[in-house]
C-alpha positions in Angstrom: 107.3 65.0 227.2 105.9 64.6 230.7 108.4 62.8 233.0 107.4 60.4 235.6 110.7 59.5 237.1 114.4 60.1 237.5 116.5 57.2 238.5 120.1 55.8 238.4 120.4 52.8 236.2 119.9 49.7 238.3 122.9 47.6 237.2 124.0 46.3 240.5 123.8 42.7 239.2 124.7 43.6 235.6 128.2 42.1 235.5 126.8 38.5 235.3 123.2 37.9 234.3 122.1 34.4 233.4 120.5 34.6 229.9 119.7 31.1 228.6 121.5 30.4 225.3 123.4 33.8 225.4 127.1 34.2 225.9 128.4 37.7 226.8 132.0 38.8 226.5 133.9 40.3 229.3 133.5 43.9 228.1 129.7 43.7 227.7 127.5 45.2 230.3 124.0 43.7 230.5 121.1 45.7 232.0 118.2 44.3 234.0 115.5 47.0 233.9 111.7 47.5 234.5 111.7 49.9 231.6 110.9 49.0 228.0 114.3 47.6 227.0 114.2 49.3 223.5 113.2 52.6 225.2 116.4 52.3 227.3 118.4 51.3 224.3 117.2 54.3 222.3 117.8 56.6 225.2 121.4 55.4 225.6 121.9 56.0 221.8 121.0 59.7 222.1 122.6 62.4 224.3 123.5 59.8 227.0 126.0 58.3 224.6 128.3 61.2 225.2 127.9 60.9 229.0 128.7 57.2 228.7 131.9 58.1 226.8 132.9 60.6 229.5 132.5 57.8 232.1 134.6 55.4 230.1 138.1 54.9 231.4 141.3 53.5 230.0 144.4 54.4 227.9 144.8 52.2 224.9 141.3 50.7 225.2 138.5 52.5 227.1 135.9 50.6 229.1 132.5 51.5 230.5 132.4 49.5 233.7 129.2 48.9 235.7 130.3 51.0 238.7 130.9 54.0 236.4 127.5 53.5 234.6 125.7 53.5 238.0 126.5 57.2 238.1 124.4 57.8 235.0 120.8 59.1 235.6 118.0 58.7 233.1 114.5 60.2 232.7 111.6 58.1 231.8 107.8 58.6 231.2 105.0 56.1 231.8 105.3 52.6 230.3 102.5 53.5 227.9 104.5 56.6 226.7 107.7 54.5 226.5 105.9 52.0 224.2 104.6 54.9 222.0 108.1 56.3 221.7 109.6 53.0 220.8 106.9 52.2 218.2 107.6 55.6 216.5 111.3 55.1 216.5 111.0 51.5 215.3 108.8 52.6 212.4 111.3 55.3 211.5 114.2 52.8 211.6 112.2 50.4 209.4 111.6 53.1 206.8 115.3 54.0 206.9 116.3 50.3 206.4 113.8 50.0 203.5 115.3 53.0 201.8 118.9 51.7 202.3 117.9 48.3 200.8 116.3 50.1 197.8 119.4 52.2 197.2 121.7 49.1 197.5 119.5 47.1 195.0 119.4 49.9 192.5 123.2 50.3 192.8 123.8 46.6 192.0 121.4 46.9 189.0 123.2 50.1 187.8 126.6 48.6 188.3 125.6 45.5 186.4 124.4 47.5 183.4 127.4 49.7 183.5 129.9 46.8 183.6 128.3 45.1 180.7 128.1 48.3 178.7 131.6 49.5 179.3 133.6 46.3 179.1 131.9 45.1 176.0 132.4 48.5 174.2 135.9 49.5 175.2 137.3 46.4 173.5 136.7 48.2 170.2 137.7 51.7 171.4 141.1 53.4 171.3 139.7 56.6 172.8 141.1 57.6 176.3 139.7 60.1 178.8 142.5 62.5 177.9 141.3 62.6 174.3 137.8 63.9 175.1 138.1 66.5 177.9 140.3 69.1 179.5 141.9 68.0 182.8 143.3 70.3 185.5 143.3 70.3 189.3 142.1 72.7 192.0 144.5 75.2 193.5 143.4 75.3 197.2 144.4 73.6 200.4 141.8 71.3 201.9 141.4 73.6 204.9 140.1 76.4 202.7 136.5 75.1 203.2 134.0 77.3 205.0 130.9 75.9 206.8 127.7 76.9 205.1 129.6 78.6 202.2 128.0 79.8 199.0 129.7 77.3 196.7 130.6 73.6 196.6 134.2 72.8 197.5 135.4 69.5 196.2 138.3 67.7 198.0 139.4 64.1 198.1 136.7 63.3 200.6 133.3 61.8 199.9 131.7 64.5 202.0 130.3 67.6 200.4 132.1 70.8 201.6 131.5 74.5 200.9 133.5 77.7 200.3 132.7 81.4 199.7 134.7 81.7 196.4 134.6 79.8 193.2 137.2 79.1 190.5 135.0 77.0 188.1 131.7 77.7 186.6 130.9 74.7 184.3 129.9 71.1 183.9 132.6 68.9 185.4 133.6 65.5 186.8 135.6 65.6 190.0 138.1 62.8 190.7 139.9 62.4 194.1 143.6 62.2 193.4 144.4 60.8 196.9 142.5 60.2 200.1 139.4 58.6 198.8 141.5 58.0 195.7 139.4 57.5 192.5 136.1 58.6 194.0 134.2 60.6 191.4 131.4 63.2 191.5 129.5 65.0 188.8 128.6 68.7 189.2 127.3 71.6 187.1 127.6 75.1 188.3 130.0 77.3 190.3 132.5 75.5 192.5 136.1 75.3 193.8 138.5 72.4 194.3 141.4 71.1 196.4 144.8 71.0 194.7 144.8 67.1 194.6 141.3 66.9 193.1 141.2 66.5 189.3 138.7 68.6 187.5 137.5 67.2 184.1 135.7 69.8 181.9 134.9 70.6 178.2 133.8 67.0 177.6 133.2 66.1 174.0 130.8 63.3 174.8 128.1 62.5 177.4 129.6 63.2 180.9 127.8 60.3 182.4 129.7 57.9 180.0 133.0 59.5 181.0 132.1 59.1 184.7 131.1 55.5 184.4 134.2 54.7 182.3 136.4 56.1 185.1 134.4 54.4 187.9 134.8 51.0 186.4 138.5 51.2 185.3 140.3 53.5 187.6 141.0 51.0 190.5 142.6 48.5 188.2 144.6 51.2 186.4 145.9 52.6 189.7 146.9 49.1 190.9 149.0 48.6 187.8 150.7 52.0 188.2 151.4 51.9 192.0 154.4 50.2 193.4 153.6 47.4 195.8 153.3 48.8 199.3 153.1 52.4 198.2 150.1 54.7 198.8 147.8 54.7 195.8 147.3 58.1 194.0 146.3 59.4 190.6 148.7 61.0 188.1 147.6 63.0 185.1 148.8 60.1 182.9 146.4 57.7 184.7 143.5 59.1 182.7 145.3 58.2 179.4 145.0 54.6 180.4 141.2 54.8 181.0 139.3 54.0 177.8 135.9 55.5 176.8 133.6 53.6 174.4 132.1 55.1 171.3 128.7 56.7 171.8 126.6 54.3 169.7 122.7 54.1 169.8 123.0 51.0 172.1 125.4 52.8 174.4 123.1 55.8 174.5 120.0 53.7 175.4 121.9 52.0 178.2 123.1 55.5 179.4 119.5 56.7 179.5 118.6 53.6 181.7 121.5 54.3 184.0 120.6 58.0 184.3 117.0 57.1 185.3 118.3 54.7 187.9 120.6 57.4 189.3 117.8 59.8 189.5 115.8 57.2 191.5 118.8 56.6 193.8 119.2 60.4 194.3 115.5 60.7 195.3 115.8 57.8 197.8 119.1 59.2 199.2 117.4 62.6 199.8 114.6 60.8 201.6 117.1 58.8 203.6 119.0 61.9 204.7 115.7 63.5 205.8 114.6 60.5 207.8 118.1 60.1 209.4 118.0 63.8 210.4 114.5 63.3 211.9 115.7 60.2 213.8 118.8 62.1 215.2 116.6 65.0 216.3 114.1 62.7 218.0 116.9 60.8 219.8 118.3 64.1 221.1 114.9 65.7 222.0 112.7 62.9 223.3 115.3 62.0 225.8 116.2 64.9 228.0 
């Protein structure tokens, strides 16, 4: 990107700037600039964010004071190029927000179907999770993960980790026993697991039905089992108190609908990750 200038931020009057109808708190720094304001905002959200953090001072609470920010230099192209960059990033941000909204809407729709399905059907069921699958835990410490490893490594975090060895090669539901307690994932293939992650295998019924049953009931079951003030966690016996409905034709039809919604959500989430990666790359590369 051709550069047409290098300048310190002009914030000599930034401590108090009279904006009509706007009240700024004491820790907010307002900038008066001749640049496209959104261009400046995007630039400060990229690599410059780390430099701003280094300039911040304080012990319990850090502050970025105007006199420190005056030491920060920025690069900028022509106004026309600034506008083009802003338009591109705005369009990208708009697409990201649209995808997030679609995912949120689909999740609400899926949760609504699942709640109706499960809570209506479990009234007539005496089957618990422990009756229809084998339950064990991983054997490894959470620090056993390896960046860019060959296999999935499931811990009690929502993040996907990897490792170079596997202990399981099957279809499974993974349930976080502490940390992000109760968070579930479905996986089929070779993987390994942390010692506080429950691994549900050899399921006698549709795995999606098992996962949905756990997702909808586990929070209330854990609350009943946990003493007031104690950290919540899952015991093996917790799964005995989670009921699974019988797989009737109606339940199967609803499961098919939920499965289709989850596939749509997965596709949108993949698109979202790609766009967020592109945005991060642009923020770090367009602004030197």
